[in-house]
C-alpha positions as a printed NumPy array, in Angstrom:
array([[116.368,  68.36 ,  74.319],
       [119.695,  69.095,  76.309],
       [119.82 ,  68.701,  80.117],
       [122.451,  70.835,  82.515],
       [123.284,  69.418,  86.126],
       [125.788,  69.764,  88.575],
       [125.508,  72.967,  89.754],
       [125.323,  74.23 ,  93.09 ],
       [126.884,  76.208,  95.701],
       [130.506,  76.607,  96.395],
       [133.211,  79.45 ,  98.38 ],
       [136.036,  81.149,  95.915],
       [137.891,  78.764,  94.326],
       [136.236,  75.624,  94.385],
       [135.415,  73.522,  92.066],
       [132.331,  71.789,  89.974],
       [131.651,  69.838,  86.614],
       [128.462,  70.519,  85.349],
       [127.126,  67.561,  82.851],
       [124.791,  67.784,  80.225],
       [122.641,  64.979,  78.737],
       [122.169,  65.419,  75.106],
       [120.147,  63.886,  72.294],
       [119.882,  63.038,  68.537],
       [121.261,  60.804,  65.98 ],
       [123.596,  63.75 ,  65.134],
       [124.73 ,  64.934,  68.491],
       [128.239,  63.452,  67.666],
       [128.602,  66.451,  64.735],
       [126.964,  69.147,  66.146],
       [129.481,  71.643,  67.55 ],
       [128.377,  71.903,  72.285],
       [129.004,  75.001,  74.405],
       [128.304,  76.308,  77.137],
       [127.165,  80.254,  78.043],
       [125.765,  81.772,  82.074],
       [124.384,  84.28 ,  82.238],
       [124.542,  85.974,  85.706],
       [121.897,  88.465,  87.204],
       [121.291,  91.281,  84.998],
       [123.922,  90.227,  82.77 ],
       [123.837,  89.434,  79.253],
       [124.584,  85.514,  78.297],
       [127.945,  84.968,  77.2  ],
       [129.511,  81.755,  75.108],
       [132.243,  80.227,  78.099],
       [132.765,  77.013,  76.241],
       [132.631,  75.532,  72.828],
       [133.484,  72.557,  71.258],
       [133.751,  71.078,  67.411],
       [133.184,  67.327,  67.137],
       [136.288,  67.116,  66.708],
       [136.864,  67.784,  69.975],
       [138.845,  71.707,  69.649],
       [137.984,  73.65 ,  71.947],
       [137.558,  77.586,  72.532],
       [137.436,  79.291,  76.243],
       [136.569,  83.984,  76.32 ],
       [139.463,  85.567,  78.043],
       [137.36 ,  85.151,  81.036],
       [137.63 ,  81.738,  82.16 ],
       [140.31 ,  80.579,  80.325],
       [142.8  ,  77.922,  82.064],
       [139.835,  77.699,  84.463],
       [137.148,  75.954,  82.735],
       [137.646,  72.656,  80.41 ],
       [134.65 ,  71.113,  78.247],
       [134.85 ,  68.028,  77.127],
       [132.409,  65.555,  74.57 ],
       [131.791,  62.024,  75.063],
       [129.785,  61.462,  71.658],
       [128.933,  57.253,  72.74 ],
       [127.53 ,  58.544,  75.875],
       [125.919,  62.314,  73.738],
       [127.257,  63.653,  77.582],
       [128.529,  66.741,  77.113],
       [131.018,  68.36 ,  80.558],
       [132.156,  71.41 ,  81.926],
       [135.274,  71.142,  84.553],
       [135.086,  74.095,  85.9  ],
       [138.431,  75.162,  88.525],
       [139.129,  77.933,  90.932],
       [135.515,  79.855,  90.387],
       [135.35 ,  83.176,  91.758],
       [132.32 ,  85.11 ,  92.981],
       [131.606,  86.309,  89.153],
       [131.702,  83.105,  87.846],
       [127.829,  83.083,  90.017],
       [125.643,  82.525,  87.237],
       [123.357,  80.534,  85.9  ],
       [124.372,  77.357,  83.179],
       [123.208,  76.484,  79.933],
       [124.729,  73.482,  77.544],
       [123.662,  73.663,  73.745],
       [124.184,  72.915,  69.925],
       [123.981,  75.225,  66.93 ],
       [121.328,  74.419,  64.527],
       [120.023,  76.404,  61.789],
       [122.504,  79.07 ,  62.141],
       [122.48 ,  79.354,  66.045],
       [122.44 ,  78.549,  69.113],
       [120.218,  76.86 ,  71.219],
       [120.269,  76.276,  74.913],
       [118.358,  73.337,  77.228],
       [117.042,  74.613,  81.075],
       [119.985,  75.297,  83.025],
       [121.804,  74.555,  85.909],
       [122.25 ,  77.22 ,  88.668],
       [125.954,  77.809,  89.683],
       [126.364,  80.42 ,  93.316],
       [129.993,  81.111,  94.193],
       [130.26 ,  82.847,  97.143],
       [133.453,  84.727,  98.207]])
């Protein structure tokens, strides 16, 4: 079970840090990710992180978003800086299991101009 938290409303240029509480004995070896889905848009993966800490970001968030994980605490984080109105979306954390992404409960992020 995955539960994202930390969303809210901020003005453009602001920052938010999302957290994701994981579970399961294999958390430390899972590939984890953050995705988002804005109104009327398809889901977009915005960050991935391997068990060893290797990260990937698409160009849309590169340099602004940073993901990290604490395997001991089974926690995943997403630091979002320089937020833009187009970052408005429901954000989800997920894990790669069974050859597909499994997404948990999301948290709303709203960025106003």
